[in-house]
C-alpha positions, 0 to 999 in steps of 0.5 A: 069762341065766335069773336064779339066786337065793339067798335068804338070812336073816340072824341064825339063832341070835340068838334063838328068835323069829328061828330060828322064822322061819327055819325056817318061811321054808325049810320054807314059803316059798322060803329056801334059806340062812341065816347063823349067829351063834355067839355069841348066845343061841340058837346051840344051837337055830339048830344043831338048826335047820340039822341038821333042814333040810339043804336049808338051806344054813348060813354064818357071820354074823360077829359083831363089834358088836352081839353077843357074842363068842367068845373071852373079852372079857379076850382081845379088849379092844379089841374089847370093853365093860366088860360083855363085849359088842362095842363098837357104836362101829362107827366108832370102832372101825374107826378104832382097827382102822386104826391098832392092830396090837394090835387087828387081832390080836385081830380075828384071833383073835375071826374064827377063833375064830368060824369053828371054833367054826362048824366044830364044829357039824359043818355044811357052812360055805356062805359068810361074811358079817358082821352090819350089813355090817361086812366091807365094813372093809379090814382086815376084809375082809382078815381074814375072807377069810383066815380063811374060804379057810384053813377051806375056805370058799369064797363071800362076801357083797360088798353091791353092790346095783344103785341102780336095781332097789330104785327101780324096784320102789319108787319110795319105796325110800330113796337109798344112796350106791352109787356109792361103796359099789359102787366099793369093792366091786368092790375087795374082789371083786378081793382075795376072788378072790385068796382063792378066794372066789366071790360073787353078781354082785349083792346085792338088801336094802341100801335095804330092810334090815329092811323087805323086805316081799312087795310089794317081793319081788314087784315086783323079781323080775322086773326082776332080770337073768340072773346069781346074785343073793342077796336077804337078809331077816331073818324072824322070828315077831315083834319086840321080842325081846332084840337085835332091831332097831328099826324091823325088820319082821322079820314081815312079811320072814317074809310074803314069804318065805311069800308064795304069789305069790313061791312061784310066781313064782320057781317056774321059777327055780334056787335054792340056797345059794352053793355050789349057783349060783355052783359 
């Protein structure tokens, strides 16, 4: 079976440098999809990029940490800090969501608000996922799946990365608790199917988050099995922008997506967004 590929960029709408990098990665490279943050400073410019590039499939990058809410912070006090931003203590917030019905109600309201803001753009929502994979939390997953299905979305990212692939491509790749993670993702996959949400067969980028270089991409492409693989990146024209993650090699990830040898390697393969590859 021939591989089918989804090349996704996260954080569209975060900053001008990210928006520009994503547009370049699509126009000059292999990028086929992007995930939009609807509460950040570059949102309107990110929407312009999406509209100007109809071949780029756009999904929602649900943000519940390390960012700004769509609802007023006073309406969702369990999720926010005094400065109006989301809480950054993901573990503590995750515990609160497990214990507090009120916090879960605030969560559902914010998820619905972010999907509504996405809908207001007039863009088709190709998929959903969450910033920092926070939808791996069971209550966040439940809220996102229910809201996405209600909004007519038909696909979701579930980050089940085969650890043998990054290790075979680059033996220096970090070892992650993939067996435990993938067991939980298998549970989420069943729950997603109950909401008629499809997911790729596998995802790549977890072990290499922020460091998915051209060398790594060229090495892993020939190793990909058949079925649908999503490879996700964080391209930007430079690092150090407001909201950037320390240590992320943004320009190198942009270089990977525009690398001439990468373009040649995938020229004969099916590529697209979630709807195109999973439909």
